[in-house]
C-alpha positions in Angstrom: 79.4 123.0 131.4 80.7 127.1 131.3 80.5 128.8 127.8 84.4 129.3 127.3 84.6 125.8 128.5 85.0 123.3 125.5 85.1 118.8 125.7 88.4 117.2 125.0 87.4 113.6 123.9 91.0 111.6 124.9 91.4 108.3 123.1 91.1 106.3 126.4 87.1 107.5 126.7 88.0 110.3 129.0 86.3 113.3 128.6 88.3 116.6 129.8 86.6 119.7 130.2 89.2 122.7 129.9 89.5 126.4 128.9 89.0 127.2 125.7 92.2 128.1 123.9 94.0 125.0 126.1 96.7 123.1 124.4 97.3 119.6 123.4 100.7 120.7 125.3 98.7 121.8 128.5 97.2 118.8 128.3 99.8 116.4 128.0 101.1 117.8 131.3 98.2 117.4 133.2 98.1 114.0 132.0 101.5 112.9 132.7 105.2 115.5 132.0 106.7 111.8 130.4 103.3 111.8 128.0 104.4 115.7 127.3 108.0 115.4 126.6 107.9 112.3 124.8 104.8 114.0 122.3 105.7 115.4 119.3 102.4 116.7 117.7 98.5 115.9 118.3 96.2 114.4 116.2 92.7 116.2 117.2 89.4 115.8 115.3 86.5 119.1 115.4 83.6 117.6 117.2 81.3 120.7 116.5 81.4 122.2 112.7 83.5 125.2 112.8 82.4 128.9 112.6 85.3 129.6 110.1 88.8 128.8 109.1 90.2 130.6 112.7 93.6 129.6 112.1 94.2 131.2 108.9 94.9 128.1 106.9 96.3 128.5 103.5 93.6 127.3 100.7 95.0 125.0 97.9 93.7 123.7 94.2 94.8 120.0 95.2 97.1 120.4 92.4 101.0 120.7 92.6 103.7 121.8 89.9 106.3 120.1 92.3 105.6 117.0 94.6 104.7 118.0 98.2 103.3 121.6 97.3 99.8 120.6 97.8 100.3 118.9 100.9 102.3 121.3 102.2 99.4 123.8 101.5 96.3 122.4 100.6 93.1 122.5 103.0 92.0 119.7 104.7 88.1 118.9 105.3 87.7 120.9 108.5 86.1 117.7 110.4 88.8 115.9 109.3 91.8 114.6 111.8 94.4 116.2 111.4 97.6 116.6 112.7 98.3 120.2 115.2 101.2 121.8 116.9 101.5 121.0 120.6 100.7 124.6 120.9 97.5 124.8 119.1 95.1 126.9 121.2 92.2 124.6 121.0 88.8 126.3 120.6 86.1 123.8 120.0 85.3 120.4 121.5 87.0 117.7 119.5 88.9 114.7 119.7 92.9 115.0 120.9 95.2 112.2 120.6 99.2 112.5 121.6 101.5 111.6 118.8 104.8 110.2 120.3 107.8 109.0 118.5 106.1 105.6 117.9 103.3 107.0 115.6 104.4 106.4 111.7 103.3 109.7 110.9 105.6 111.9 113.8 108.4 110.8 111.4 107.0 112.6 108.3 106.7 116.1 111.2 110.0 115.4 112.3 111.2 115.5 108.0 109.3 118.2 108.1 110.4 120.1 110.7 114.6 118.6 109.4 113.7 120.6 106.0 113.6 124.3 108.1 116.8 123.1 109.6 118.4 122.9 106.5 116.8 126.0 105.2 117.9 127.9 108.3 121.6 126.6 107.8 121.6 127.6 104.0 120.4 130.7 104.6 122.8 132.0 107.5 125.6 130.3 105.5 124.6 131.7 102.0 121.7 134.8 102.7 121.6 135.7 98.8 119.5 132.3 98.0 116.2 132.3 97.3 113.9 129.4 98.8 111.3 127.0 97.5 110.2 124.4 99.1 110.9 121.7 101.8 108.4 118.9 102.4 108.9 115.7 103.9 108.8 112.8 101.8 108.7 108.9 102.4 112.9 108.1 102.6 113.4 111.4 104.0 113.2 115.7 102.9 114.3 118.0 100.8 114.6 121.2 99.9 114.5 123.4 96.9 117.1 126.7 96.6 117.9 129.1 94.0 121.2 130.0 93.7 123.4 131.0 90.9 126.5 129.8 92.2 126.1 126.0 92.4 126.6 124.4 95.7 129.4 122.1 96.0 130.5 118.4 98.4 132.4 120.9 100.7 129.3 123.2 100.9 126.9 120.4 102.1 129.7 119.2 104.8 129.4 122.8 106.0 125.8 123.0 105.9 125.6 119.6 107.4 127.8 121.1 110.3 125.5 124.4 110.5 122.2 122.1 110.7 124.0 120.3 113.8 124.3 123.9 115.6 121.0 124.8 114.8 119.3 121.8 116.4 122.0 122.3 119.8 120.1 125.8 119.6 117.2 123.9 120.6 114.9 126.8 118.7 110.9 126.3 119.4 109.4 126.1 116.3 106.5 129.4 116.4 103.3 129.3 114.1 102.9 133.0 113.2 100.3 134.8 110.8 100.2 137.6 107.7 97.6 139.3 105.7 98.5 137.5 102.4 99.1 141.2 100.9 101.5 141.7 103.7 103.4 138.7 102.6 103.3 138.8 99.0 104.9 142.5 99.6 107.5 141.2 101.3 108.5 138.8 99.3 108.1 140.8 95.7 110.8 143.1 97.9 113.2 140.5 98.4 113.1 138.8 95.5 111.4 135.3 96.5 110.2 134.3 93.3 109.2 130.9 94.6 107.6 132.2 97.8 105.3 134.7 95.6 104.0 131.4 93.7 103.2 129.7 96.5 101.1 132.1 98.3 99.6 133.2 95.1 98.6 130.0 94.4 97.3 128.3 97.7 95.9 131.6 99.5 93.0 133.3 98.5 92.9 137.1 98.7 92.3 138.5 102.0 93.3 135.2 103.7 95.6 135.8 106.8 98.8 133.4 105.5 100.7 130.7 108.2 104.2 131.2 108.7 107.1 129.2 111.3 109.9 131.1 112.7 112.8 129.5 114.6 115.1 132.1 115.9 115.4 134.7 112.8 114.4 132.0 110.2 110.9 132.3 109.0 109.7 130.5 106.2 105.7 129.9 104.6 104.0 126.9 106.2 101.1 125.2 107.4 102.7 123.2 109.4 102.9 121.2 112.0 106.3 121.5 113.4 108.4 119.2 116.5 108.4 121.5 119.4 112.0 123.2 118.7 114.7 122.3 116.6 116.1 119.9 119.3 113.7 117.0 118.2 115.4 117.1 114.7 117.9 114.2 116.3 119.4 112.6 113.9 120.2 114.2 110.2 122.1 114.1 107.8 122.3 115.1 104.6 122.2 112.9 101.1 122.5 114.2 97.8 122.2 117.3 95.6 120.3 116.9 92.3 119.3 119.7 89.8 115.4 120.3 89.3 113.5 123.1 86.8 111.0 125.2 88.8 107.7 123.8 88.8 109.3 121.3 86.6 109.7 123.3 83.4 112.8 122.6 81.4 112.7 126.7 80.4 112.6 127.8 83.8 115.7 128.5 86.3 116.9 125.2 87.8 117.4 124.7 90.8 119.5 123.2 93.5 117.8 120.3 95.4 119.6 119.4 98.7 118.1 115.9 99.9 118.5 114.8 103.5 116.5 112.5 106.0 115.9 112.6 109.5 115.0 110.1 112.1 114.2 110.3 116.0 117.4 108.4 117.2 121.0 108.3 115.8 120.3 104.4 116.0 117.1 104.5 113.4 119.2 107.1 111.1 122.0 104.0 111.5 119.9 101.4 110.5 118.3 103.0 107.6 122.0 104.0 106.1 121.9 100.1 106.3 119.2 99.3 104.7 120.1 101.7 101.8 123.9 99.9 101.6 121.7 96.7 101.4 119.8 98.3 98.6 122.9 99.2 96.4 123.7 95.8 96.4 120.9 94.6 95.6 120.7 97.1 92.4 118.9 95.7 89.6 121.3 98.2 87.3 124.3 96.2 88.4 123.0 92.8 89.0 122.1 92.9 85.5 125.1 93.3 84.3 127.2 91.0 86.7 124.9 88.4 85.6 124.5 89.3 82.3 120.8 89.4 82.3 120.1 92.6 80.1 121.9 96.1 78.9 121.1 99.2 77.8 123.3 100.0 74.7 124.1 103.7 74.0 123.6 103.1 70.3 120.1 102.3 70.1 118.7 104.9 72.7 117.7 105.5 75.9 115.5 103.8 77.7 114.9 100.1 75.3 115.7 97.2 77.0 118.3 94.6 75.4 117.3 91.4 76.6 120.5 88.8 76.9 120.1 85.1 76.8 119.8 84.5 80.5 117.5 87.3 81.3 115.4 86.2 78.1 114.6 82.8 80.1 113.5 84.7 82.9 111.5 86.4 81.2 110.5 83.4 79.2 109.2 81.9 82.2 107.4 84.6 84.0 105.2 85.2 80.5 104.6 81.5 80.2 103.4 81.5 83.1 101.3 84.5 83.1 99.9 82.7 79.8 99.1 79.6 81.7 97.3 81.5 84.2 94.6 83.7 81.8 94.2 80.6 79.7 93.1 79.2 82.9 90.6 82.0 83.8 89.0 82.3 80.8 91.1 85.2 78.5 91.7 84.9 75.5 95.3 85.8 73.8 95.5 88.4 71.7 98.0 90.5 69.7 97.6 93.6 68.5 100.1 95.8 66.0 103.1 98.3 67.7 101.5 101.3 65.6 98.8 102.3 64.3 96.9 105.3 62.2 97.0 108.8 64.8 93.3 108.8 64.1 92.2 105.8 66.4 94.4 107.8 68.9 92.2 110.4 68.4 89.0 108.3 68.8 90.1 107.0 71.6 91.1 110.4 73.8 94.5 109.8 73.6 95.6 112.2 71.2 94.4 115.0 73.6 94.8 113.5 77.2 97.9 111.5 76.9 100.0 113.0 73.6 102.9 114.5 76.0 103.7 111.2 76.8 103.7 109.4 73.5 105.8 109.3 70.8 105.5 112.4 68.1 103.6 110.7 64.7 105.1 109.5 61.7 104.1 110.6 58.1 103.5 106.9 56.1 101.6 106.7 52.6 98.0 106.7 53.5 98.0 108.8 57.0 99.6 109.6 60.2 100.6 106.9 62.6 102.1 106.4 66.2 103.4 103.9 67.9 101.4 102.5 70.5 101.7 103.4 74.0 99.2 101.1 75.0 96.8 98.1 74.1 93.6 98.8 75.0 92.2 100.7 71.7 93.7 97.5 69.5 91.7 94.8 72.2 88.3 97.2 71.4 88.8 97.4 68.0 89.1 93.7 68.1 86.0 93.4 70.1 84.1 95.7 67.6 85.1 93.3 64.9 82.5 91.0 65.5 78.6 91.3 67.1 78.4 90.5 70.7 75.3 89.4 72.4 74.9 89.4 76.4 75.8 85.3 76.8 79.5 86.2 74.9 80.2 89.1 77.9 82.2 88.5 79.8 85.1 88.8 76.9 88.5 88.9 78.7 91.5 89.9 75.8 95.1 89.4 77.3 98.3 90.4 75.6 102.2 90.8 76.7 102.2 93.6 74.4 105.4 96.3 73.4 104.4 99.4 74.1 106.3 102.6 73.3 106.4 106.1 76.1 107.9 109.1 75.6 110.2 109.3 79.2 112.3 112.6 79.5 115.8 111.5 79.7 116.2 112.4 83.3 113.7 110.4 84.5 114.6 106.8 82.8 116.3 104.4 85.7 117.4 100.7 84.3 114.5 98.6 83.6 111.9 100.6 86.4 111.5 103.0 83.9 112.1 102.5 80.1 110.7 104.2 77.2 109.7 100.7 75.4 108.2 98.0 77.4 106.1 94.8 77.9 102.8 95.7 79.1 100.8 91.9 80.5 97.6 93.8 79.6 93.9 92.8 79.4 90.7 94.1 78.6 87.6 92.5 80.2 84.3 94.0 78.0 81.4 93.1 80.5 77.8 93.8 81.1 77.6 96.7 84.0 76.1 93.5 86.2 79.0 91.5 85.7 81.8 94.6 87.0 82.0 94.1 90.4 83.0 90.5 90.2 85.6 90.9 87.4 86.9 93.3 89.6 87.2 91.0 92.4 88.8 88.6 90.0 91.0 90.8 88.8 92.3 91.7 92.2 92.4 87.8 93.2 94.8 87.0 90.5 96.9 90.2 91.0 97.6 88.7 94.6 98.3 85.0 93.2 101.2 86.8 91.1 102.7 88.7 93.8 102.2 85.7 96.6 103.0 83.3 93.5 106.4 85.3 92.7 107.6 85.9 96.2 106.0 88.9 97.8 103.7 88.2 100.7 102.9 91.7 101.6 100.9 94.2 99.6 99.4 97.8 100.0 96.1 98.7 98.1 95.5 102.5 97.0 92.2 103.5 95.2 92.8 106.5 92.8 89.9 108.7 92.2 89.7 111.7 90.2 89.6 115.7 90.7 86.4 116.9 90.0 87.5 120.2 89.9 89.8 119.3 87.5 87.2 118.5 84.3 90.3 119.0 81.3 92.3 116.0 82.9 89.1 113.6 82.7 86.5 112.5 80.5 83.3 111.2 81.0 80.1 112.4 83.3 80.1 113.1 86.9 77.6 110.4 87.3 79.8 107.8 85.7 82.9 108.6 87.9 80.8 108.2 90.6 79.2 104.9 89.9 82.9 103.8 88.8 84.3 104.9 92.2 81.9 103.2 94.6 81.9 99.9 92.4 85.7 99.9 93.6 85.4 100.9 96.4 82.6 98.6 97.0 84.8 95.4 96.1 87.9 96.3 98.2 85.3 96.3 101.0 83.8 93.2 100.4 87.1 91.4 100.1 88.0 93.1 103.5 90.9 94.7 102.2 92.4 97.6 103.7 93.1 100.4 101.2 93.9 104.1 101.0 92.5 107.3 98.7 94.6 109.0 96.7 92.3 112.1 95.0 93.4 113.2 91.7 95.2 110.4 90.5 93.2 108.2 88.9 93.4 107.6 84.8 91.5 110.4 82.3 89.0 107.4 81.3 88.1 106.0 85.1 89.3 105.2 88.7 91.9 102.6 89.2 93.2 100.1 92.3 96.9 100.2 93.1 98.4 96.9 94.3 101.5 98.2 95.5 103.7 94.9 96.6 106.7 95.0 99.8 109.7 94.0 99.1 112.2 92.0 101.7 113.5 95.4 102.1 110.4 97.1 103.1 110.4 98.9 99.9 106.8 99.8 98.1 106.5 98.8 94.5 103.5 100.2 92.4 102.9 97.2 89.6 99.4 95.8 89.4 97.0 97.8 88.5 92.6 97.8 87.8 90.7 100.5 86.3 87.3 100.9 86.0 86.5 102.5 82.0 83.0 103.4 81.2 84.9 106.4 78.6 86.0 104.6 75.9 83.6 102.3 75.1 81.1 105.2 74.9 83.9 106.9 72.4 83.9 103.6 70.3 80.6 103.1 70.3 80.7 99.3 71.7 78.3 97.4 71.6 76.2 94.1 72.9 72.8 92.8 72.6 71.5 91.8 75.6 68.8 89.6 77.3 66.0 91.6 76.3 67.2 91.8 72.5 68.4 95.3 72.8 71.4 97.2 72.1 73.5 98.0 75.0 77.2 99.3 75.7 79.3 97.3 77.5 81.6 98.5 80.2 85.8 97.9 80.2 88.2 96.9 83.3 91.9 97.2 82.6 94.4 95.1 84.3 98.1 94.7 84.5 99.7 92.5 86.8 103.3 92.3 86.6 102.4 95.9 85.3 105.4 95.5 82.6 107.5 92.4 82.6 110.5 94.8 82.3 109.7 96.9 86.0 108.7 93.3 87.7 111.5 91.9 86.6 114.0 94.3 88.1 111.5 94.1 91.1 112.5 90.5 90.6 116.5 91.4 90.4 116.4 93.3 94.0 114.0 91.5 95.7 116.3 88.3 95.3 119.5 90.0 95.1 119.9 88.2 91.9 119.7 84.6 94.1 116.2 83.7 92.0 114.3 80.9 93.1 115.2 77.4 91.6 112.4 77.7 89.0 113.3 81.5 88.2 116.7 81.1 87.8 118.0 81.0 84.2 120.7 78.4 84.8 119.2 76.5 87.6 122.0 73.4 87.7 125.8 74.3 87.5 127.8 70.8 86.6 131.4 71.0 87.4 133.3 68.2 86.3 136.3 67.6 88.6 139.2 66.5 85.8 138.5 66.3 81.6 138.3 62.5 82.5 134.5 63.0 83.8 133.4 65.0 80.8 131.5 61.6 79.7 129.7 61.8 83.1 129.2 65.3 82.8 127.3 64.5 79.5 125.0 62.2 80.4 123.9 63.7 83.5 123.2 66.9 81.3 120.9 64.6 79.2 118.9 63.3 81.9 119.0 66.6 83.9 117.6 68.3 80.4 114.6 65.5 80.0 113.5 66.5 83.5 113.2 70.0 82.3 115.6 71.2 84.0 118.2 74.4 82.8 121.8 72.9 83.0 124.9 74.6 82.0 128.5 72.7 82.4 132.0 74.2 82.7 134.1 71.9 80.4 136.9 74.2 80.8 140.5 72.6 81.9 140.5 74.9 84.8 140.5 73.8 88.5 138.0 72.6 90.6 137.1 75.6 93.0 137.2 78.4 90.2 134.8 76.7 88.5 132.4 76.3 91.7 133.0 79.8 92.7 131.7 81.4 89.0 128.9 79.2 89.2 128.2 80.8 92.5 129.2 84.3 91.4 126.2 83.8 88.9 124.1 82.7 92.0 123.6 79.1 90.3 120.9 77.6 93.1 122.6 74.0 92.6 125.8 73.1 92.0 126.9 69.3 91.0 130.5 68.3 91.5 131.5 64.6 90.3 134.9 62.7 90.4 135.6 58.9 89.8 133.6 58.0 92.8 130.6 59.7 92.1 130.5 58.1 88.5 130.9 55.3 89.8 127.9 55.2 92.1 125.7 57.5 89.9 125.6 59.8 92.6 126.5 63.7 92.2 128.0 66.0 95.1 125.2 68.7 95.8 126.5 72.0 96.8 122.9 74.5 97.5 123.1 78.1 97.1 123.1 79.9 100.7 124.1 76.6 102.3 127.2 75.2 100.9 128.2 71.2 100.3 125.4 68.9 101.0 127.1 65.8 100.3 126.4 63.2 97.9 123.0 62.0 96.0 121.9 59.4 93.5 120.8 61.7 90.3 117.3 60.3 90.6 116.7 61.6 94.1 118.2 65.0 93.3 116.1 65.3 90.3 113.4 64.7 91.8 113.5 66.5 94.6 114.5 69.5 91.9 110.7 68.8 89.5 108.8 69.4 93.3 110.8 72.5 93.7 109.9 73.6 90.4 106.6 72.5 89.8 105.4 74.0 93.6 107.2 76.9 92.2 109.0 77.0 95.7 111.5 79.8 97.1 113.2 77.6 99.6 115.6 74.8 98.2 
């Protein structure tokens, strides 16, 4: 190989020797012009140590005040696979994969490029606007703008039309560089205070700063992007919202324009069809329609009132969880809702978590705080009596009410509230037991999700950021041990997972299990957390086999996450049509006329004796109106009966989603219903 050549390793095992400076696009064209036309970006993995950051990528600290900043600007591991523009010169040996529209990562690239198209359109229409940032998101993209005059719905329509013009111009996305000092000087001159902040925060003095140009529009950005604006084929603005600069209410309010983009109009149309279906499943609307819960303005935001029907579902959920906990060796406990402030100082919550807690209340003997978590209470129960290694593990479970301060703009029905019931458990064990206990918690989480009808989930391992010691308690050694333990358990169980740096709890790393609902949406619910910190803070002990005193380690786990949030997800997953075992009213009885009310009473007694939840519509209404009302309440079974059914001791069965199933004997119907409930079946 000549001195100015490099080796490019392709996915099929072929190795191509090309001149240094060759671009992925040139390599794609040499393979197939069709492949080149289909490629969006390239995935490149360097095979030799880089002599430096030749491309001048910006540096970041991994933390962001606004979601997406770090992802846009921070430097990645130089040896890790990364996406690059098709026009990026390749100057060292590397593995190279050409990324087409079929690759999931390509969608984020086109959405990031769509954000630039949006910003281009806004500046062409409203040149006085100052730019924030515009990252891709899981559902699309957004861009933050500062403008004294608010955008209107009419403005959004004009902006979207201008975006179509920018796409039609098919302007290439070209990466350029300036010195950091030159970039700051230009942004300061133009009053672009947000760009000044990003360059200052995410670049080092003396570094080159990466920009992307399309036409006359230039934006501070590390990319990558699709080859040109013409590749942003299907894009639509979706909404407008306010967002404070850096998330601080004291800062200027920005206008955040949201949008989404796909590679084809067909995909875009399917996306909006899914959104329409999601709107029909909105738990807030169904909660009102089915009379499950409410939030009362007089009582306060984020506080849930469980109505009788919702309370029945909650009881079923909680009873199932308690029985399952007892079967798995947990001990049920209950702890107070308020505790002395001093307790939260010892636990560390006063220092690390105070912003999420309600302000202290002064009582006769001390200051108290509403509890945001159950763990300190469980610790006090453990500490109340001496423990031996023979007593461990101690597994304490509680469906405990907790209270956390959420800003008014962040609350959302049952999904984000200020008061909720956490299905909390804390396991105190020896270091040698930790991995088996974590494994058992993960297995328990799988059982929970599958029992309630969720068959797909994704797993994340949240670790700490060692460069941000102020947000974490404990030594480096303990953190490394804890992370290795969780990693080992996941690998031993063969569970694929994604590592999320900087998202650990202040006291230890955690495994988050995110379920996938019927619409393919991810929901964060179950979590398993390793804690070496609180046992040390509270000086917990057990007497070991050697007769000496040792410190236990601790596992936090919540499987519903919270009863309220899990219930909200259940409502949306099933669109309010709960499986029989969860349905608040399992069977609706419809007597054809008043003379059949006696038979209705007999049926109700027998069905209730079989453990089924029954409601009789005894109103002087037409049969079809009664059937319609039960159907609107998404009742699994409606039993209709008149003279013929009463004489035969039978019922005419209407099944939700299937219609009239004909006549059945009451005994046969009860046997089937009991079987479906006993097996927690999702079928009818």
